C-alpha positions as CSV (number, residue, x, y, z in Angstrom):
1,M,-13.6,-6.9,-23.5
2,K,-11.7,-6.8,-20.4
3,A,-8.0,-6.9,-19.4
4,S,-5.8,-9.6,-20.3
5,H,-2.1,-9.3,-19.5
6,V,0.5,-6.5,-19.3
7,H,3.8,-6.9,-20.5
8,L,6.8,-5.8,-18.4
9,S,10.7,-5.6,-19.3
10,V,13.1,-6.5,-16.9
11,R,16.9,-7.1,-17.3
12,D,17.6,-9.8,-14.9
13,L,14.3,-12.2,-15.2
14,P,15.5,-15.3,-13.1
15,D,16.2,-12.7,-10.1
16,V,13.0,-11.1,-10.5
17,L,11.4,-14.9,-10.6
18,K,12.9,-15.5,-7.2
19,W,12.1,-12.3,-5.7
20,L,7.9,-12.9,-7.0
21,D,8.2,-16.1,-5.3
22,R,9.9,-15.4,-2.3
23,V,8.0,-12.2,-1.6
24,W,4.3,-12.7,-3.1
25,Q,4.7,-16.3,-3.9
26,L,3.6,-15.9,-7.6
27,K,5.2,-18.4,-9.7
28,P,5.0,-18.4,-13.5
29,N,3.2,-20.8,-15.4
30,F,5.0,-20.6,-18.1
31,Q,8.9,-19.7,-18.5
32,N,11.5,-19.9,-20.9
33,A,15.1,-17.9,-21.4
34,Q,13.1,-14.9,-23.1
35,M,9.6,-14.5,-21.0
36,A,7.6,-15.9,-18.1
37,V,4.0,-15.8,-17.5
38,V,2.9,-15.0,-14.1
39,P,-0.9,-15.5,-13.1
40,F,-2.1,-11.9,-11.1
41,G,-5.3,-12.4,-10.1
42,P,-7.7,-11.3,-13.0
43,I,-5.1,-10.3,-15.2
44,T,-1.5,-12.0,-16.1
45,L,2.3,-10.3,-15.9
46,V,4.3,-11.1,-18.9
47,L,7.7,-10.4,-17.9
48,D,9.7,-9.9,-21.1
49,S,13.7,-10.3,-20.6
50,S,15.6,-6.9,-21.8
51,G,18.1,-4.7,-21.7
52,E,15.8,-2.3,-20.1
53,N,13.7,-2.2,-16.6
54,T,10.2,-1.0,-17.2
55,P,9.3,1.2,-14.5
56,A,5.9,0.2,-13.5
57,T,3.7,0.1,-10.2
58,I,1.9,-3.4,-9.8
59,A,-1.2,-3.0,-7.1
60,F,-2.7,-5.9,-5.1
61,E,-6.1,-5.1,-3.3
62,S,-6.2,-6.6,0.2
63,P,-8.4,-6.8,2.8
64,S,-5.8,-5.7,5.7
65,C,-3.1,-3.3,4.2
66,D,-1.4,-3.8,7.6
67,E,-1.2,-7.5,7.6
68,D,-0.3,-8.3,4.0
69,Y,2.5,-5.3,4.3
70,R,4.1,-7.3,7.6
71,R,3.7,-10.5,5.8
72,V,5.8,-9.2,2.6
73,I,8.4,-7.7,4.9
74,E,9.0,-10.6,7.2
75,R,9.6,-12.1,3.8
76,G,12.6,-9.8,3.0
77,A,10.8,-7.1,1.2
78,T,11.5,-3.4,0.9
79,S,9.5,-1.1,2.4
80,L,9.2,2.2,0.3
81,E,6.1,3.9,2.3
82,E,4.3,1.9,5.5
83,P,0.4,1.6,5.4
84,T,-1.0,4.9,5.6
85,D,-4.4,6.2,5.0
86,R,-4.8,7.9,1.6
87,P,-7.5,10.9,0.9
88,W,-8.7,9.0,-2.1
89,G,-10.4,6.4,0.2
90,V,-7.7,3.6,0.9
91,R,-5.2,2.5,2.9
92,A,-2.2,1.8,1.1
93,A,1.5,0.7,1.5
94,Y,4.6,1.0,-1.0
95,I,7.3,-2.4,-1.9
96,K,10.5,-1.7,-3.9
97,G,10.3,-4.6,-6.1
98,P,13.3,-6.0,-8.4
99,G,14.2,-3.4,-11.2
100,A,12.2,-0.3,-11.9
101,L,9.1,-2.0,-10.3
102,T,7.0,-0.6,-7.1
103,F,4.6,-3.0,-5.7
104,E,1.2,-1.7,-3.8
105,I,-0.9,-3.1,-1.2
106,E,-4.3,-1.3,-1.3
107,Q,-7.2,-1.8,1.0
108,P,-10.3,0.3,0.5
109,L,-11.4,1.8,3.5
110,E,-15.2,2.4,4.5
111,S,-16.8,5.1,2.8
112,S,-16.8,8.4,4.6
113,G,-20.4,9.4,2.4
114,T,-18.7,12.3,0.6
């Protein structure tokens, strides 16, 4: 088996889809009033219209965390944390998404040999 998709509930589906298009340049390949299916690399995000927002962090792997962070900030994203090297071997930045969503940009760092 392999990962296929993740369902996330959002209060304002049209707003979330506009934000995903503007900031991440992600577009649904299916959409109706109740849900949208958004390809996201090897998995798919299924956004379900709901009275509640699902808290979740959605991560992108990047060859350059700093460049991709700069790009999404230029497109109007709000930073939660600037790119920083993390002790678990990545450089990561965090972006405030719509509703209760957080987006992470993660760049693997060279192995330190430990």
